[in-house]
C-alpha positions in Angstrom: 18.2 -22.4 12.6 14.5 -23.3 13.2 11.7 -20.9 12.7 8.5 -21.4 14.6 5.3 -19.4 15.1 5.7 -17.7 11.7 3.3 -17.3 8.8 3.3 -16.7 5.1 0.8 -15.1 2.9 -2.5 -13.4 3.7 -3.7 -13.0 7.3 -6.5 -11.5 9.3 -5.9 -8.5 11.6 -8.0 -5.9 13.3 -8.9 -2.7 11.4 -7.6 0.4 13.3 -10.1 2.6 11.6 -13.1 2.1 9.2 -11.7 0.4 6.1 -15.1 -0.3 4.5 -14.8 -0.1 0.7 -11.0 0.2 0.8 -10.1 -3.1 -0.8 -7.0 -2.8 -3.1 -5.5 0.0 -1.0 -2.2 -0.2 0.8 -2.2 -0.2 4.6 0.4 0.0 7.3 0.7 -2.3 10.3 0.4 -0.5 13.6 -1.1 -1.4 17.1 -3.5 -0.4 19.8 -1.9 -1.0 23.2 0.2 -3.8 21.7 -2.6 -5.4 19.7 -1.8 -5.5 16.0 -4.0 -3.5 13.6 -3.9 -2.0 10.1 -4.7 1.5 9.0 -4.4 3.6 5.8 -1.1 5.5 5.6 -1.1 8.9 7.3 2.1 10.2 5.7 3.7 9.7 2.3 6.7 8.2 4.1 4.7 5.5 5.9 5.6 1.9 5.5 2.4 0.8 3.8 3.4 -2.7 3.0 0.1 -4.6 3.0 -2.7 -4.7 0.5 -6.2 -4.7 1.9 -8.1 -7.7 0.5 -11.2 -7.7 2.7 -12.4 -4.5 4.3 -14.3 -4.0 7.5 -15.5 -1.5 10.1 -13.2 -0.1 12.8 -12.1 -2.9 15.2 -13.4 -5.6 12.8 -11.2 -8.4 11.4 -9.9 -7.6 7.9 -7.7 -9.6 5.5 -4.3 -8.2 4.2 -1.6 -9.5 2.0 2.0 -8.5 2.7 3.6 -7.1 -0.5 6.7 -9.1 -1.5 8.9 -9.1 -4.6 8.0 -12.6 -5.7 4.3 -11.9 -6.1 2.6 -9.1 -8.0 -0.3 -7.3 -6.4 -3.2 -5.1 -7.6 -3.4 -1.7 -6.0 -5.9 1.1 -6.5 -4.3 3.7 -8.9 -4.5 7.5 -8.6 -3.9 9.1 -12.0 -2.3 7.1 -14.8 0.8 5.0 -15.2 2.8 3.0 -17.7 4.7 -0.3 -17.5 8.1 0.4 -15.8 6.9 3.5 -13.8 8.0 3.6 -10.2 5.0 3.5 -8.0 4.7 5.6 -4.8 1.9 6.4 -2.3 -0.7 8.8 -3.6 -0.7 12.1 -1.7 -2.2 11.3 1.7 -3.2 14.9 2.2 -6.2 14.0 0.0 -8.2 11.8 2.4 -9.9 10.0 -0.6 -6.5 9.0 -2.0 -5.0 7.4 1.2 -3.6 4.0 0.4 -3.7 4.5 -3.4 -0.5 4.5 -5.5 0.6 6.8 -8.3 3.5 7.0 -10.7 6.5 8.9 -9.3 5.5 12.5 -9.8 7.8 15.3 -11.2 6.8 17.5 -8.3 9.8 18.2 -6.1 9.8 16.2 -2.9 10.8 12.9 -1.3 8.8 9.8 -2.1 9.1 6.1 -1.1 9.3 3.8 -4.2 7.1 0.8 -3.4 7.0 -1.0 -6.7 7.1 -1.0 -10.5 4.0 -0.9 -12.6 3.7 -3.9 -14.9 0.8 -2.6 -17.0 -0.6 0.7 -18.2 -3.3 2.0 -15.8 -6.0 4.7 -15.5 -7.4 6.4 -12.4 -9.3 4.1 -10.1 -8.0 0.9 -11.7 -6.6 -2.0 -9.7 -3.2 -1.8 -11.5 -0.7 -4.7 -11.5 2.4 -3.7 -9.5 5.6 -5.7 -8.8 6.6 -4.8 -5.2 10.2 -3.5 -5.1 11.5 -1.7 -2.1 13.2 1.0 -4.0 13.4 3.3 -1.0 13.4 7.0 -0.8 13.6 9.0 -4.1 14.2 12.7 -4.0 12.8 14.7 -7.0 14.6 18.1 -7.3 13.2 21.2 -8.9 
């Protein structure tokens, strides 16, 4: 089977909101009347599968990298982590944390495992993460 009109790697897309200063955060692909754009996740269950490489104002072109298992990415960390920790989205209820990742918390809830930390990290660091679509993880009380 032949594949045409496909792409691999980083690409440019419109920002669906102001993403100024948000490099290293995860974003989700969405659209405005069918025109592709990226935005920060609005729910902890969002499919935030792109790392923002180059930021921009609302409606400006930005650069993103799809996360894939064969290539590690650096993502802004909320809190701390250790190698081997399952990484999930930081709590999007805190606007300042949208698009950041955190180690799977012990707090009861359902989280989407997005990757595995490959290094120890501290708050605000661009931590090395190996993408791994672990899926939903339920933490019980």
